[in-house]
C-alpha positions in Angstrom: -0.2 0.1 -0.2 2.7 2.5 0.3 4.3 1.7 -3.0 1.2 2.5 -3.9 0.5 6.1 -2.0 4.2 6.6 -3.7 3.2 5.9 -7.2 -0.3 8.0 -6.9 1.2 11.0 -5.3 4.5 11.0 -7.0 3.3 10.3 -10.8 0.1 12.2 -10.3 1.6 15.3 -9.7 4.4 15.4 -12.2 2.2 14.2 -14.7 -0.7 17.0 -13.6 2.5 19.5 -13.9 3.4 18.2 -17.3 -0.1 18.7 -18.5 -0.4 22.2 -16.9 2.9 23.2 -18.7 1.2 21.5 -21.7 -1.5 24.2 -21.6 -4.1 21.5 -20.3 -5.9 21.0 -17.1 -3.8 18.8 -14.5 -6.5 16.7 -14.0 -5.7 15.1 -17.4 -2.5 14.1 -16.4 -3.8 12.6 -13.4 -6.7 11.0 -15.0 -4.0 9.7 -17.9 -1.1 8.5 -15.5 -4.1 6.4 -13.1 -4.8 4.6 -16.4 -1.3 4.1 -16.9 -0.5 2.6 -13.5 -4.1 1.4 -13.0 -5.1 -2.4 -13.5 -5.6 -2.0 -17.1 -2.1 -1.4 -18.0 0.5 -1.3 -15.6 -1.0 -2.4 -12.5 1.2 -0.7 -9.9 -1.7 0.4 -7.5 -2.4 -2.6 -5.0 -5.7 -4.3 -4.6 -6.3 -3.1 -1.1 -5.6 0.6 -2.6 -8.4 0.1 -5.3 -11.1 -1.8 -2.8 -10.4 1.3 -0.8 -11.1 4.0 -3.6 -14.5 4.5 -3.2 -13.9 5.9 0.3 -10.6 7.9 -1.0 -12.6 9.6 -3.6 -15.9 10.2 -0.6 -13.0 12.2 1.4 -11.7 13.9 -1.9 -15.1 15.0 -2.8 -15.9 16.2 0.7 -12.9 18.5 0.5 -13.7 19.9 -2.4 -17.5 20.6 -1.5 -16.3 22.5 1.5 -14.1 24.8 -0.3 -17.0 25.4 -2.6 -19.3 26.3 0.4 -16.7 28.4 1.5 -16.5 30.3 -1.9 -20.3 30.7 -1.9 -21.4 34.6 -2.1 -24.8 34.9 -0.5 -25.2 38.4 -2.3 -24.4 37.1 -5.9 -26.8 34.3 -5.1 -29.7 36.4 -3.9 -28.5 38.9 -6.6 -29.5 35.8 -9.5 -32.8 35.2 -8.2 -34.2 31.6 -9.2 -31.1 31.3 -11.8 -29.1 29.2 -9.6 -32.2 27.1 -8.5 -33.2 26.5 -12.1 -30.0 25.3 -13.1 -29.7 22.7 -10.0 -33.2 21.0 -11.8 -33.7 22.3 -15.5 -30.4 20.9 -17.6 -29.7 17.5 -15.7 -33.4 16.8 -15.8 -33.5 17.3 -19.3 -30.4 15.8 -20.3 -31.5 12.6 -18.7 -35.0 12.5 -20.1 -33.4 13.0 -23.7 -30.4 10.6 -22.8 -33.4 8.3 -22.1 -35.4 8.7 -25.2 -31.9 8.2 -27.5 -30.8 5.4 -25.9 -33.9 3.5 -27.2 -32.9 4.1 -30.8 -29.2 3.5 -30.0 -29.2 0.6 -27.4 -32.7 -0.6 -27.9 -33.2 0.1 -24.4 -36.6 0.2 -22.6 -37.6 3.8 -21.1 -36.8 3.0 -17.5 -33.3 2.0 -18.4 -32.7 4.5 -20.6 -33.5 6.7 -17.9 -31.2 5.2 -15.5 -28.7 5.5 -18.0 -29.5 9.4 -18.4 -29.1 9.5 -14.4 -25.6 8.1 -15.0 -24.8 10.7 -17.5 -26.5 13.9 -16.3 -25.1 14.1 -12.8 -22.5 16.9 -12.6 -18.9 16.6 -11.2 -18.0 18.5 -8.1 -14.7 17.2 -8.5 -14.2 19.2 -11.5 -16.9 21.9 -11.7 -16.0 23.2 -8.1 -11.9 23.7 -8.9 -13.1 25.2 -12.1 -15.3 27.4 -10.6 -13.5 28.6 -7.5 -10.1 29.7 -9.9 -12.7 31.8 -12.3 -14.1 33.5 -9.2 -9.8 34.1 -7.6 -9.3 35.5 -11.1 -12.5 37.9 -11.0 -13.9 35.9 -14.2 -18.0 36.3 -14.0 -18.4 37.4 -10.6 -19.9 40.4 -11.4 -23.5 38.7 -12.1 -22.2 35.7 -9.9 -22.2 33.5 -12.6 -19.7 30.7 -10.8 -21.8 30.9 -7.6 -24.9 29.9 -9.8 -23.1 27.1 -11.2 -21.6 25.8 -8.2 -25.2 25.6 -6.2 -26.9 24.3 -9.3 -24.4 21.6 -9.8 -25.1 20.6 -5.9 -28.9 20.5 -6.3 -28.9 18.7 -9.6 -26.7 15.6 -8.4 -29.3 15.4 -5.2 -31.8 15.2 -7.8 -30.8 12.8 -10.1 -28.9 10.5 -7.0 -32.6 10.5 -5.8 -34.0 9.1 -9.1 -31.2 6.8 -9.8 -31.9 4.7 -6.4 -35.8 4.8 -7.3 -34.9 2.9 -10.6 -32.3 0.8 -9.4 -35.4 -0.6 -7.1 -37.8 -0.6 -9.9 -35.4 -2.3 -12.5 -34.0 -4.7 -9.7 -37.3 -5.9 -9.4 -37.2 -5.3 -5.6 -40.7 -5.2 -3.9 -41.7 -1.4 -4.1 -44.9 -1.0 -1.8 -46.9 2.1 -1.5 -46.3 4.2 1.6 -49.1 4.8 3.8 -49.9 8.4 4.8 -52.2 9.4 7.7 -55.9 10.1 6.2 -56.0 6.7 4.2 -53.8 8.5 1.3 -51.2 5.9 -0.2 -48.4 7.1 -2.5 -46.0 5.1 -4.9 -42.0 6.1 -4.5 -42.3 7.6 -7.9 -45.1 10.0 -6.6 -43.1 10.4 -3.1 -40.1 11.3 -5.3 -40.5 15.6 -4.8 -41.5 15.1 -1.2 -38.0 13.0 -0.8 -36.3 15.8 -2.9 -37.4 18.5 -0.9 -37.1 16.6 2.5 -33.1 15.8 1.6 -32.4 19.5 0.4 -33.9 20.9 3.4 -32.6 18.5 6.0 -29.0 19.1 4.3 -29.5 22.9 4.9 -30.4 22.5 8.1 -27.3 19.8 8.8 -25.1 22.1 7.6 -26.5 25.1 9.6 -26.1 23.2 12.6 -22.4 21.8 11.8 -21.4 25.3 11.1 -23.1 26.4 14.7 -21.0 23.6 16.5 -18.1 25.0 14.6 -18.1 28.4 15.7 -18.8 27.3 19.4 -15.8 25.1 19.7 -13.0 26.9 17.7 -14.0 30.4 18.6 -16.5 30.5 21.8 -15.1 27.6 23.7 -11.4 28.1 22.1 -10.6 24.8 22.4 -8.2 24.5 19.2 -4.8 26.5 19.0 -3.6 26.3 15.3 -5.0 26.7 11.8 -4.2 22.5 11.7 -6.1 21.8 14.6 -9.4 24.0 13.3 -9.2 22.2 9.7 -9.0 18.7 11.5 -12.0 19.7 13.1 -13.9 20.8 10.4 -12.8 18.0 7.9 -14.1 15.3 10.7 -17.7 17.5 11.2 -17.8 17.3 7.3 -17.2 13.7 7.0 -19.4 12.7 9.6 -21.9 14.8 7.5 -21.2 12.6 4.4 -21.2 9.2 6.0 -24.0 9.5 8.4 -26.2 9.3 5.6 -25.6 5.5 5.6 -27.6 5.5 8.9 -30.0 8.7 8.2 -30.8 8.6 4.8 -33.4 11.6 4.5 -30.7 14.7 3.5 -28.2 14.8 1.5 -24.7 14.9 2.8 -22.8 16.6 -0.1 -25.6 19.2 0.1 -25.0 19.6 3.7 -21.1 20.2 3.8 -21.7 22.5 0.8 -23.7 24.5 3.3 -21.9 24.0 6.5 -18.9 25.9 4.2 -21.4 28.6 3.2 -23.3 29.6 7.0 -19.7 29.5 8.3 -18.7 32.7 5.9 -22.0 34.1 7.8 -21.5 33.3 11.3 -17.8 34.0 11.8 -16.0 35.1 8.5 -12.4 35.1 10.1 -12.8 31.5 11.0 -14.1 30.7 7.7 -10.8 32.1 6.0 -9.0 30.0 8.2 -10.7 26.9 7.6 -10.3 27.7 3.9 -6.5 27.8 4.0 -6.1 24.8 5.6 -8.7 23.1 3.0 -6.6 24.5 0.4 -3.6 22.7 1.6 -5.9 19.1 1.9 -7.2 19.4 -1.8 -3.6 19.6 -3.2 -3.2 15.8 -1.8 -6.9 15.2 -2.2 -6.9 16.1 -6.0 -3.9 14.0 -7.1 -5.7 10.9 -5.3 -9.0 11.9 -6.7 -8.4 11.7 -10.6 -5.5 9.3 -10.9 -7.6 6.6 -8.8 -10.7 7.9 -11.4 -8.2 6.8 -14.3 -7.7 3.4 -12.6 -11.4 2.4 -12.2 -12.0 3.6 -15.8 -12.6 0.0 -17.9 -10.9 0.4 -21.0 -11.8 -3.1 -22.3 -15.8 -1.8 -22.3 -15.1 0.9 -24.2 -14.9 -0.9 -27.6 -18.4 -1.6 -29.0 -20.1 1.7 -27.7 -17.6 3.9 -28.8 -19.3 5.7 -31.6 -22.8 5.4 -30.3 -21.7 6.6 -26.9 -20.0 9.5 -28.4 -23.2 10.4 -29.9 -25.2 9.8 -27.1 -23.4 12.3 -25.1 -23.4 14.7 -28.0 -27.5 14.5 -27.9 -27.4 14.8 -24.3 -24.8 17.8 -24.0 -26.1 19.6 -26.8 -29.8 19.1 -27.0 -30.9 18.1 -23.4 -28.5 20.4 -21.5 -29.0 23.0 -24.4 -32.8 23.3 -23.5 -32.1 23.3 -19.8 -29.7 25.9 -20.2 -32.0 28.2 -22.0 -34.9 27.5 -19.6 -32.9 27.9 -16.7 -31.7 31.4 -17.8 -34.7 33.0 -19.5 -35.5 36.1 -17.9 -32.1 36.9 -16.2 -29.5 39.8 -17.0 -27.1 37.2 -18.6 -25.7 37.8 -22.0 -25.8 35.5 -24.7 -21.9 35.1 -24.2 -22.7 34.7 -20.5 -25.1 31.6 -21.4 -22.9 30.0 -24.0 -20.4 29.6 -20.8 -22.9 27.3 -19.5 -21.5 24.6 -22.1 -17.6 24.6 -21.0 -18.6 25.6 -17.4 -21.5 23.1 -16.6 -20.2 19.7 -18.5 -17.9 18.0 -16.9 -18.8 14.5 -15.7 -16.6 12.4 -13.4 -16.8 11.4 -9.4 -20.7 10.2 -9.8 -20.1 8.3 -13.1 -17.1 6.8 -11.3 -19.2 6.2 -8.2 -22.3 4.7 -9.5 -21.6 3.9 -13.2 -20.7 0.1 -12.3 -23.9 -0.4 -9.9 -26.7 -1.4 -12.6 -24.7 -4.1 -13.7 -23.4 -5.4 -10.6 -27.3 -5.5 -9.5 -27.8 -7.7 -12.9 -30.0 -4.7 -14.7 -29.8 -5.7 -18.5 -27.7 -3.3 -20.2 -25.5 -2.5 -17.0 -22.1 -3.1 -19.3 -23.5 -0.6 -21.3 -24.4 1.7 -18.7 -20.9 1.1 -17.2 -19.2 1.7 -20.7 -21.4 5.1 -21.0 -20.2 6.2 -17.6 -16.4 5.5 -18.4 -16.7 7.6 -22.0 -18.2 10.4 -20.4 -15.4 10.4 -17.8 -12.9 10.2 -20.3 -14.5 13.0 -22.8 -16.4 15.3 -20.6 -13.9 15.8 -17.8 -10.9 16.7 -19.3 -12.8 18.8 -22.0 -14.8 20.6 -19.8 -11.8 21.5 -17.6 -9.8 23.0 -20.4 -12.6 24.5 -22.1 -13.7 26.2 -19.0 -10.4 28.5 -18.4 -9.9 29.1 -22.3 -13.3 30.2 -22.6 -13.7 32.1 -19.5 -12.0 35.3 -20.6 -13.6 35.4 -23.6 -17.1 35.0 -22.4 -17.5 36.4 -18.9 -16.6 39.7 -18.0 -14.2 40.2 -15.5 -14.3 41.9 -12.2 -13.1 42.6 -8.7 -12.0 40.0 -6.9 -13.7 39.6 -3.2 -10.8 38.2 -0.6 -13.3 37.2 1.8 -14.7 34.7 -0.1 -12.3 33.1 -2.1 -8.3 32.9 -2.2 -6.6 35.0 -4.6 -4.5 33.3 -6.9 -0.9 33.4 -7.2 2.3 34.5 -4.5 1.7 38.4 -3.6 4.7 40.1 -4.6 5.9 43.0 -2.4 8.7 45.8 -3.9 11.1 47.0 -1.5 12.7 50.4 -2.7 15.7 50.9 -0.6 19.0 53.1 -0.7 22.3 53.5 1.2 20.4 55.0 3.8 19.8 53.9 7.2 16.0 53.1 6.1 17.4 50.1 3.8 17.1 47.3 6.8 13.8 48.5 8.1 12.3 48.6 4.5 13.9 45.1 4.0 12.7 43.8 7.5 9.2 45.3 6.8 8.6 43.4 3.1 10.4 40.0 4.7 7.6 40.0 7.5 5.1 40.3 5.2 6.4 37.9 2.6 6.9 35.4 5.5 3.1 35.6 6.6 2.0 35.5 3.0 4.2 33.3 1.4 5.1 35.7 -1.0 8.2 36.8 -2.9 10.3 40.2 -3.0 11.8 42.7 -5.2 14.4 44.7 -3.9 14.5 47.6 -5.8 17.6 50.6 -6.0 17.2 53.8 -7.9 21.3 54.0 -8.3 21.8 57.6 -10.7 25.1 57.7 -9.4 26.8 54.4 -10.4 28.0 53.8 -6.8 29.0 49.9 -7.1 30.1 49.8 -3.5 26.3 51.0 -2.8 25.1 48.6 -4.9 27.2 45.5 -3.1 26.3 46.7 0.2 22.4 46.5 -0.2 22.8 43.3 -2.1 24.6 42.2 0.8 22.2 43.2 3.3 19.3 41.5 1.2 20.9 38.4 1.0 21.0 38.7 4.8 17.5 40.1 5.9 15.9 37.9 3.4 17.5 34.6 3.4 14.6 32.6 4.2 12.4 34.4 1.0 12.3 34.1 -2.8 13.9 37.6 -3.7 15.3 39.2 -6.8 17.8 42.5 -7.0 17.2 45.0 -9.0 19.1 48.1 -10.3 17.7 50.9 -12.5 18.6 54.6 -13.0 15.9 57.4 -13.6 14.0 59.7 -12.2 13.2 57.7 -8.3 9.5 57.7 -7.8 8.7 57.4 -11.6 11.2 54.3 -11.9 9.7 52.6 -8.7 6.4 53.0 -9.7 7.2 51.7 -13.0 8.8 49.1 -12.1 6.3 48.2 -9.8 3.3 48.1 -12.6 5.6 46.1 -14.9 6.1 43.5 -12.5 2.8 43.3 -11.1 3.4 44.3 -7.4 1.1 43.6 -4.5 2.4 46.5 -2.3 5.4 48.7 -2.8 7.3 49.1 0.3 9.6 52.6 1.1 11.0 54.1 3.9 10.3 57.6 5.4 12.2 59.7 7.9 11.0 61.5 10.8 13.7 64.5 10.9 14.2 67.3 9.1 17.6 66.9 7.7 18.2 67.7 3.8 18.3 64.4 3.1 15.3 63.5 5.2 13.3 66.0 3.5 14.6 64.7 -0.1 13.5 61.2 0.9 10.5 62.1 2.3 9.3 64.3 -1.2 10.2 61.0 -2.7 8.0 58.8 -0.7 5.3 61.4 -0.8 5.6 61.4 -4.7 5.3 57.3 -5.1 2.0 57.7 -2.5 0.3 60.3 -5.0 1.1 58.5 -8.3 1.3 54.8 -7.5 -2.0 52.9 -8.5 -0.6 49.8 -6.0 -0.9 50.4 -2.6 2.3 51.8 -0.9 3.2 51.1 2.7 5.8 53.6 4.6 8.2 52.7 7.1 9.6 55.4 9.6 13.2 55.5 10.1 15.1 53.6 13.2 15.1 55.8 16.2 18.3 57.4 17.3 
């Protein structure tokens, strides 16, 4: 098992980074390496790890759903009105029905078996869609109208509905005894008639469970102060979230996935500072969980069952996406303030299928349902096609179809490391400026650019400043630059060209001639810079 873990983590990481360097989403490389080292080809993953794959995927999905909840914006969701709710029911439902009808002609299925296939194919992948939408939010794409938030919420709701219908159809087609439920007053309802009430119950209780869990975390971690570090906060939050998911095996009347997402959402409303800390912890957890999830996803794909259904399967997926989801997306955004381009973005942004298909695709075959092998093959085909294409197309078409707005750092982590520009000169202010830059970089895992505007050609001063920077920034990634020209203008020009986060510059407190000059420089930078400027006072004598 340890050797398998090494194969999964190391090979998955480097395959993902290779895909990223080639301009593709990392998950493509992870899925492909999973196929390569899985039982279909290399057989480098132990049977024990493969047997635990479902549980490991469950943990990974829990992590990404918690990240999704911590990234939701209540104001943006309220702004969208019913669009998010419609996205949660219409696209997936219409796609499932269209796939059911198409499978009658392509595979000679009856309608109920076709609808079972439609539920498998129509479910959306939180493991692909959630990271993609959070990445867009961190870059500002679509945030003005809350488009990523609407897609995130709709994706979670749609999976609740389709999994309910899938379970009901499994009972019917598996020829299990399905009895009508007797209600007070002599009313009797079949499971099919009870389905809308089940969906509302699971959604309602899921929201309540998420709210209760968020209240519990605030009580334990803030009011009672049981923890001392971010790591401890993250462990408690992850344990509560995992409990919400697995407790559905005992109490199957609420959606565990929705409860986890709701817990993250309510944490923001109840205690934003705690939510920010937990979000940073789950970012670290996802760095590992992402590799495990997609490598095991690739390892679970059954390549041998794809051959006979490849062409009709691709046609079925195209019909489901193009016609089924196309109608659902149109109805979901009807009457909204979305532009035509923003509506078109739903195709790449809301098409990915992966985790749900891997979890339930083999269940019809295991239950002995006729056509189960074809359902499994279509599930594998949907993973191999829609997950990589959806992840790639999301990041490619977002800048072309969505409007870029201001990133809200209270809802989602900002992408990239912060870069601080430390403007120094040979005066005693150099050390305080460098120390301030080092402190900020250490707190944020950032980088520093040390800039000296050298108009006198003083090489001794350059060497002295470089040595001082190497000493004070020894554990910080930094770059030392020298330029010539007007000091304030050059500082601002370099800061803008290098897209720094903040400028740090010194300012003396006395009134000597040199202090007046330096003070005027810092004042000029403050006045002309569009980038935030921090001033550091001179050390006291």
